[in-house]
C-alpha positions in Angstrom: -5.0 22.2 13.7 -5.9 21.9 10.0 -6.2 18.1 9.5 -6.2 18.6 5.7 -2.7 20.1 5.9 -1.0 16.7 5.5 1.7 16.4 2.9 4.8 17.8 4.5 7.6 16.8 6.9 7.0 16.2 10.6 9.1 16.1 13.7 8.3 13.2 16.0 6.4 15.6 18.3 4.5 17.1 15.3 3.6 13.7 14.0 2.2 12.6 17.3 0.3 15.8 17.8 -1.3 15.5 14.4 -2.1 11.8 15.0 -3.8 12.5 18.3 -5.8 15.4 16.9 -6.9 13.1 14.0 -7.8 10.3 16.4 -10.0 12.6 18.4 -11.7 13.9 15.3 -12.4 10.4 13.9 -13.6 9.2 17.3 -16.2 12.0 17.2 -17.1 11.7 13.5 -16.7 8.1 12.6 -19.5 5.9 14.0 -17.8 2.6 13.3 -14.5 3.6 14.7 -16.0 5.3 17.8 -18.1 2.1 18.5 -14.9 0.0 18.2 -13.1 2.4 20.6 -16.0 2.3 23.1 -16.0 -1.5 23.0 -12.4 -1.3 24.1 -13.4 1.1 26.8 -11.2 3.8 25.4 -11.4 7.2 26.9 -10.1 9.7 24.3 -8.9 12.1 27.0 -6.5 9.4 28.2 -4.9 8.7 24.8 -1.5 10.5 24.9 0.8 8.4 22.6 0.6 6.7 19.2 0.8 3.2 20.8 -2.3 4.0 22.9 -4.5 4.8 19.9 -6.9 1.9 19.0 -6.2 0.5 15.5 -9.2 -0.7 13.6 -8.9 -4.3 12.2 -8.7 -4.0 8.4 -11.5 -6.6 8.1 -13.9 -3.9 9.1 -13.7 -2.5 5.6 -15.3 -5.7 4.4 -18.2 -5.6 6.9 -18.9 -1.9 7.6 -19.0 1.5 5.9 -15.9 3.0 7.5 -16.6 6.7 6.9 -15.6 9.8 8.9 -18.5 12.3 8.5 -21.7 12.0 6.5 -21.0 12.2 2.7 -21.9 10.6 -0.6 -18.7 9.0 -1.9 -17.2 10.5 -5.1 -15.7 7.0 -5.8 -15.3 3.6 -4.2 -12.2 1.4 -4.2 -12.6 -2.3 -3.8 -10.1 -4.9 -3.0 -9.7 -8.2 -4.9 -9.5 -9.9 -1.4 -7.0 -9.5 1.4 -3.4 -9.3 0.4 0.0 -10.7 1.2 3.8 -10.3 1.0 5.5 -7.4 -0.6 2.6 -5.4 -1.6 -0.9 -5.6 -0.2 -2.7 -5.5 -3.5 -2.1 -9.2 -4.3 -4.4 -11.8 -2.9 -6.6 -14.1 -4.9 -10.2 -13.1 -5.3 -12.4 -13.9 -2.3 -16.1 -13.7 -1.7 -16.0 -10.5 0.3 -14.3 -7.3 -0.9 -13.1 -4.5 1.2 -14.6 -1.2 0.2 -13.0 2.2 0.7 -15.5 5.1 0.3 -13.7 8.1 -1.1 -15.1 11.5 -0.3 -12.6 13.5 -2.4 -10.7 11.7 -5.1 -8.3 14.7 -5.2 -7.0 13.7 -1.7 -6.0 10.3 -3.1 -4.3 11.9 -6.0 -2.4 14.2 -3.7 -1.4 11.2 -1.6 0.0 8.9 -4.3 1.6 11.8 -6.2 3.3 13.2 -3.1 4.3 9.7 -2.0 6.0 9.0 -5.3 7.6 12.4 -5.5 9.0 12.0 -1.9 11.0 8.9 -3.0 11.6 9.3 -6.7 11.1 12.9 -7.8 8.7 14.4 -10.3 6.6 11.5 -11.8 6.2 13.5 -15.0 9.9 12.8 -15.7 9.4 9.0 -15.9 7.9 6.8 -18.6 5.5 4.4 -16.9 4.9 0.9 -18.3 2.1 -1.0 -16.5 2.0 -4.8 -16.8 -1.2 -5.3 -14.7 -3.5 -7.6 -16.7 -5.6 -8.9 -13.7 -6.2 -5.4 -12.4 -7.3 -4.1 -15.8 -9.9 -6.8 -15.7 -11.3 -5.5 -12.5 -13.4 -2.5 -11.6 -12.9 -0.1 -8.6 -9.1 -0.7 -8.5 -7.2 2.0 -6.6 -4.0 0.7 -8.3 -5.4 1.2 -11.8 -6.6 4.6 -10.9 -3.1 5.5 -9.6 -1.3 4.1 -12.7 -3.8 5.9 -15.0 -2.9 9.2 -13.4 0.8 8.5 -13.5 0.7 7.5 -17.1 -1.5 10.5 -18.2 0.8 12.8 -16.2 4.0 11.5 -17.8 5.7 13.7 -20.4 6.5 10.6 -22.5 3.9 9.4 -25.0 5.4 5.9 -24.7 3.8 5.4 -21.3 0.9 2.9 -21.2 -0.8 -0.3 -20.0 0.0 -3.8 -21.3 -2.2 -6.9 -21.0 -0.6 -9.9 -22.7 1.3 -8.1 -25.5 4.7 -9.0 -24.1 6.6 -8.7 -27.4 5.4 -5.1 -27.8 6.5 -4.4 -24.2 9.9 -5.8 -24.8 10.4 -3.7 -27.9 9.2 -0.6 -26.0 11.8 -1.1 -23.2 14.6 -1.5 -25.7 13.6 1.7 -27.5 13.4 3.6 -24.2 16.8 2.3 -23.2 18.3 3.5 -26.4 16.7 6.9 -25.9 18.0 7.0 -22.3 14.5 7.7 -20.9 13.9 7.1 -17.2 11.5 4.2 -17.2 9.5 2.3 -14.6 7.9 -1.1 -15.3 5.1 -1.6 -12.8 3.9 -5.2 -12.8 2.1 -7.9 -10.9 4.3 -10.9 -10.0 2.9 -13.6 -12.3 2.9 -11.3 -15.3 6.5 -10.2 -14.6 7.5 -13.9 -14.4 5.7 -14.6 -17.7 7.7 -11.7 -19.2 11.0 -12.9 -17.7 10.5 -16.4 -19.2 9.9 -15.0 -22.7 12.5 -12.2 -22.8 15.9 -11.6 -21.2 17.8 -8.4 -21.7 20.2 -5.9 -20.1 18.5 -2.8 -18.9 20.3 -1.8 -15.8 18.6 1.6 -15.5 15.1 0.1 -15.8 13.2 0.4 -12.5 11.0 -2.7 -12.0 8.3 -2.3 -9.4 6.7 -5.7 -8.4 3.3 -5.3 -6.8 3.0 -8.9 -5.6 0.7 -11.8 -6.1 0.4 -14.8 -8.3 -3.4 -14.6 -8.4 -3.7 -18.4 -8.7 -1.9 -18.2 -12.0 1.4 -19.7 -10.6 2.6 -21.3 -7.3 3.6 -18.7 -4.7 7.4 -18.4 -4.2 9.8 -16.9 -1.8 10.1 -13.2 -2.5 13.9 -13.4 -2.7 13.7 -16.1 -5.3 11.2 -14.1 -7.4 13.3 -11.0 -7.3 16.5 -12.9 -8.3 14.7 -14.3 -11.3 13.6 -10.9 -12.4 17.0 -9.3 -11.8 18.7 -12.0 -13.9 16.1 -11.6 -16.7 16.1 -7.8 -16.9 19.7 -7.1 -16.0 18.9 -5.0 -13.0 20.4 -4.9 -9.5 17.3 -4.5 -7.4 13.5 -5.0 -7.7 11.4 -2.2 -6.2 8.0 -2.8 -4.5 5.1 -0.7 -3.4 3.1 -1.4 -0.2 -0.4 -0.2 -1.0 -4.0 -1.4 -0.5 -7.5 -0.2 -1.2 -8.0 0.6 2.5 -5.2 3.2 2.5 -4.6 6.3 0.4 -0.8 6.5 0.8 1.9 4.1 -0.2 5.2 2.9 1.2 8.0 1.9 -1.1 10.9 -0.5 -1.1 14.1 0.1 -3.0 15.0 -3.6 -2.7 15.2 -6.4 -0.1 11.5 -6.1 0.7 12.2 -3.3 3.1 9.7 -0.5 3.1 9.9 3.2 3.9 7.0 5.5 4.4 6.4 9.1 3.4 6.3 11.6 6.3 2.5 11.5 6.8 2.5 7.7 7.1 3.9 5.3 9.6 4.2 1.6 10.0 4.1 0.3 13.6 4.4 -3.2 15.1 1.9 -4.8 17.4 2.2 -8.1 19.3 1.1 -11.0 17.1 -0.9 -12.6 19.9 -2.1 -9.5 21.7 -3.6 -7.1 19.1 -3.9 -4.3 21.6 -0.2 -4.2 22.5 1.8 -1.9 20.2 5.3 -0.8 21.2 8.5 0.6 19.7 10.3 -2.1 21.6 9.0 -4.9 19.3 11.4 -6.1 16.7 8.8 -8.2 14.9 5.1 -8.2 14.9 1.9 -7.6 13.0 1.8 -4.3 11.2 -0.3 -1.3 12.2 -0.5 1.7 9.8 -1.1 5.3 10.4 -2.1 7.2 7.3 -3.0 10.9 7.6 -4.5 10.8 4.1 -7.3 8.5 5.4 -9.0 11.6 6.8 -12.5 10.6 5.8 -12.3 6.9 6.5 -10.0 5.6 9.3 -6.3 6.7 9.7 -5.4 3.9 12.1 -5.5 0.4 10.6 -4.4 -2.9 12.0 -3.4 -5.0 9.0 -3.0 -8.8 8.7 0.6 -8.5 7.6 3.8 -9.4 9.5 6.8 -7.1 9.7 10.3 -6.9 11.1 12.3 -3.8 12.0 15.1 -3.2 9.5 17.8 -0.5 9.1 17.1 3.1 8.4 13.6 3.0 10.0 12.3 0.6 7.4 10.1 -2.4 7.9 10.7 -5.7 6.2 7.4 -7.4 5.2 7.6 -11.0 6.2 4.2 -12.4 5.1 0.8 -12.9 6.5 -0.6 -13.6 9.9 -2.0 -17.2 10.1 -5.7 -17.8 10.7 -5.3 -18.2 14.5 -3.4 -14.9 14.8 -6.0 -13.0 12.7 -8.8 -14.4 14.8 -7.4 -12.7 17.8 -7.8 -9.4 16.1 -11.2 -10.1 14.6 -12.7 -10.9 18.0 -12.7 -7.2 18.5 -15.9 -6.8 16.5 -18.6 -4.1 16.3 -22.1 -5.0 15.2 
């Protein structure tokens, strides 16, 4: 099986076969992951279903070099901390950063371009406006890399980044509306709220993507309340979201209501909140495990610290974060 042949549709059987082949490959080639599996007394020959695959706690990206194979990274992506509701790129800065060592940046580009195209079509056909002041002030951001690529690949010269020049952003949105150009405003929560407080307008065709997080700039608020404020200010029906993180190369997307769907090469599974080793299709709520085939050279099987709930049409509603006690149960599975 060609493990690099990733970005296409899968039947359930094909997805499981690819996942099992990737598990065996990473068990053999990833020292951190194989040590973790061995600690759990995992026999790769006995792994026959997705639920039986060990999922590496996401905290390992803070404490270990999670690499499949021996390579010099072409790039590193760093987190700004661990993240929270709606999109995982949104926690306040902490002392330890997760680091994702990227063997081939082209693989990441293929992942986010194919993910976007799967849900929304050719990204070149959109004008991208990025209101991400805190990310622009950081280095090693996977989100900024993705937005840079989307902006540079757009056929519209109006695409670009915005820091605190909200009046200019407002004028640009009105012009794009008049020109009937498909436009996406991609912003961090606190900056979108700042924008909504200064400007209100009717732009029903504007697609607003909220990537979460107040970054200590504002009190946290319930996601539904945040989205309602933004809908009222911008005259849109729904607020979109992206579920991404530096530890994963692919993205899930929400078309509203905080319910996320994945591209075919990615899957969100639920595990028991109190038993990190129990993962089952029978669970209606639980902590989120992620399979991402694009994580070929790190680890494709990640146990996150987020809570999820099954929703309609095979989507997962992101509920929030595991509390400290729940996370501790997962972190006890530690490799020195």
